[in-house]
Structure formats: C-alpha cells, structure tokens
C-alpha positions as a LaTeX table, in Angstrom:
\begin{tabular}{lrrr}
\hline
Residue & $x$ (\AA) & $y$ (\AA) & $z$ (\AA) \\
\hline
Met1 & 27.40 & $-15.24$ & $-39.87$ \\
Thr2 & 25.85 & $-16.59$ & $-36.42$ \\
Lys3 & 25.37 & $-19.92$ & $-36.02$ \\
Tyr4 & 21.85 & $-19.57$ & $-34.39$ \\
Gln5 & 18.71 & $-20.01$ & $-35.72$ \\
Val6 & 16.58 & $-16.59$ & $-34.98$ \\
Asp7 & 12.99 & $-16.71$ & $-34.54$ \\
Ser8 & 10.46 & $-14.01$ & $-34.40$ \\
Gly9 & 7.53 & $-14.58$ & $-32.45$ \\
Met10 & 8.33 & $-16.55$ & $-30.32$ \\
Pro11 & 6.31 & $-16.98$ & $-26.56$ \\
Val12 & 8.42 & $-16.04$ & $-24.20$ \\
Pro13 & 6.60 & $-19.23$ & $-21.47$ \\
Arg14 & 5.91 & $-18.71$ & $-18.35$ \\
Ala15 & 8.61 & $-19.42$ & $-15.50$ \\
Leu16 & 8.66 & $-23.03$ & $-13.52$ \\
Lys17 & 9.53 & $-21.58$ & $-10.96$ \\
Gly18 & 6.21 & $-22.38$ & $-8.18$ \\
Asn19 & 4.46 & $-19.81$ & $-5.93$ \\
Lys20 & 6.41 & $-19.71$ & $-2.79$ \\
Tyr21 & 2.80 & $-17.77$ & $-0.81$ \\
Pro22 & $-0.72$ & $-19.60$ & $-1.95$ \\
Trp23 & $-2.42$ & $-16.49$ & $-3.47$ \\
Ala24 & $-3.36$ & $-18.39$ & $-6.37$ \\
Glu25 & $-5.90$ & $-20.87$ & $-3.93$ \\
Met26 & $-6.59$ & $-17.20$ & $-1.48$ \\
Glu27 & $-10.26$ & $-16.20$ & $-1.41$ \\
Glu28 & $-12.02$ & $-13.29$ & $-0.07$ \\
Gly29 & $-11.19$ & $-13.14$ & 3.89 \\
Asp30 & $-8.90$ & $-16.05$ & 3.72 \\
Ser31 & $-5.40$ & $-15.51$ & 5.50 \\
Phe32 & $-2.18$ & $-16.77$ & 7.02 \\
Phe33 & 0.56 & $-16.53$ & 8.39 \\
Val34 & 4.47 & $-15.73$ & 8.64 \\
Pro35 & 7.12 & $-16.55$ & 11.69 \\
Ser36 & 9.28 & $-12.96$ & 11.38 \\
Gly37 & 12.29 & $-13.30$ & 9.90 \\
Lys38 & 14.56 & $-11.21$ & 7.21 \\
Gly39 & 13.82 & $-12.04$ & 3.03 \\
Leu40 & 15.41 & $-10.70$ & 0.28 \\
Gly41 & 17.23 & $-6.41$ & 0.73 \\
Gly42 & 16.95 & $-7.63$ & 4.34 \\
Arg43 & 13.00 & $-6.76$ & 5.53 \\
Asp44 & 10.70 & $-8.33$ & 7.67 \\
Thr45 & 9.72 & $-11.67$ & 5.45 \\
Gly46 & 5.53 & $-10.25$ & 6.00 \\
Asn47 & 6.34 & $-7.27$ & 4.20 \\
Asn48 & 8.14 & $-9.79$ & 1.68 \\
Ala49 & 4.89 & $-10.95$ & 1.51 \\
Cys50 & 3.05 & $-8.10$ & 0.96 \\
Val51 & 4.91 & $-6.87$ & $-1.19$ \\
Ser52 & 5.09 & $-10.03$ & $-3.48$ \\
Gly53 & 0.84 & $-10.22$ & $-3.07$ \\
Arg54 & 0.58 & $-7.01$ & $-4.34$ \\
Ala55 & 1.93 & $-8.09$ & $-8.25$ \\
Trp56 & 0.65 & $-11.24$ & $-8.07$ \\
Leu57 & $-2.46$ & $-9.35$ & $-8.24$ \\
Arg58 & $-0.84$ & $-7.36$ & $-10.83$ \\
Arg59 & 0.19 & $-10.06$ & $-13.19$ \\
Asn60 & $-2.99$ & $-11.22$ & $-12.92$ \\
Gly61 & $-5.22$ & $-8.27$ & $-13.31$ \\
Ile62 & $-6.84$ & $-7.97$ & $-10.02$ \\
Lys63 & $-7.65$ & $-4.84$ & $-9.24$ \\
His64 & $-10.49$ & $-4.90$ & $-6.55$ \\
Leu65 & $-8.35$ & $-7.04$ & $-4.01$ \\
Asn66 & $-5.16$ & $-6.14$ & $-1.94$ \\
Phe67 & $-3.61$ & $-7.35$ & 1.09 \\
Ala68 & $-3.37$ & $-6.62$ & 4.81 \\
Gln69 & $-0.72$ & $-6.95$ & 7.36 \\
Arg70 & $-0.56$ & $-7.31$ & 10.91 \\
Lys71 & 1.85 & $-8.00$ & 13.31 \\
Thr72 & 0.72 & $-11.21$ & 15.52 \\
Ile73 & 1.86 & $-13.99$ & 18.00 \\
Glu74 & 0.47 & $-17.09$ & 17.20 \\
Ser75 & 1.15 & $-20.74$ & 19.02 \\
Gly76 & 4.72 & $-19.15$ & 20.56 \\
Val77 & 5.64 & $-18.30$ & 17.48 \\
Lys78 & 6.04 & $-13.51$ & 16.81 \\
Gly79 & 5.15 & $-13.44$ & 12.34 \\
Ala80 & 2.25 & $-11.42$ & 10.64 \\
Arg81 & $-1.04$ & $-12.30$ & 9.31 \\
Ile82 & $-1.83$ & $-12.06$ & 5.45 \\
Trp83 & $-5.31$ & $-11.61$ & 4.39 \\
Leu84 & $-6.26$ & $-10.99$ & 1.12 \\
Val85 & $-9.20$ & $-8.46$ & 1.67 \\
Lys86 & $-11.04$ & $-5.76$ & $-0.06$ \\
Lys87 & $-10.12$ & $-2.53$ & $-1.53$ \\
Glu88 & $-11.65$ & 0.44 & 1.06 \\
Asn89 & $-11.66$ & 2.91 & $-2.16$ \\
Asp90 & $-14.05$ & 0.35 & $-4.90$ \\
\hline
\end{tabular}
C-alpha cells in the first residue's frame, strides 16, 4: 500500500522560471542585442536566443511572426541583434 494519495485531474502549473529573453514584451519590428558567447550545448548565444524565441512563439500559438538574427558589433561588443518579424510566407 502506498503512503501517498493519488489525485486525478490536477493541472500542471506553468514553471515559475522567468524568461531570459524579453519575448512577451516585444512587438513586431522590435529587437534586442545579445553579446557573443557560448550558450547551452556550445551553441552561439544568438542562435540560442532564436531557438528560444521560436519555442516561445509555438507555446503561445503565434504563427504569423518569426525571429531574424544578424551578427553585428555594437558599442565595440560582438554579438547578434534579434528582431521579431512577420513571417515572409504570410
């Protein structure tokens, strides 16, 4: 016999972990700068940001937008600028 009560139909709450990137604050045409570096799996931080952004769009059911990334140097710092843009095929 188990010592724990089993409950059915309990919804899983969303994780309380905050977003590393400002996806929810962005509107079409907005952008932000990510300094170069190595993120998870050794992938460039700009690529990590775009992967994270696309996952955020999927989770929130946003199908008409995407992210664009361009490598750049801003204030002497190498990195990437990430834009929220309208999908080209829409």
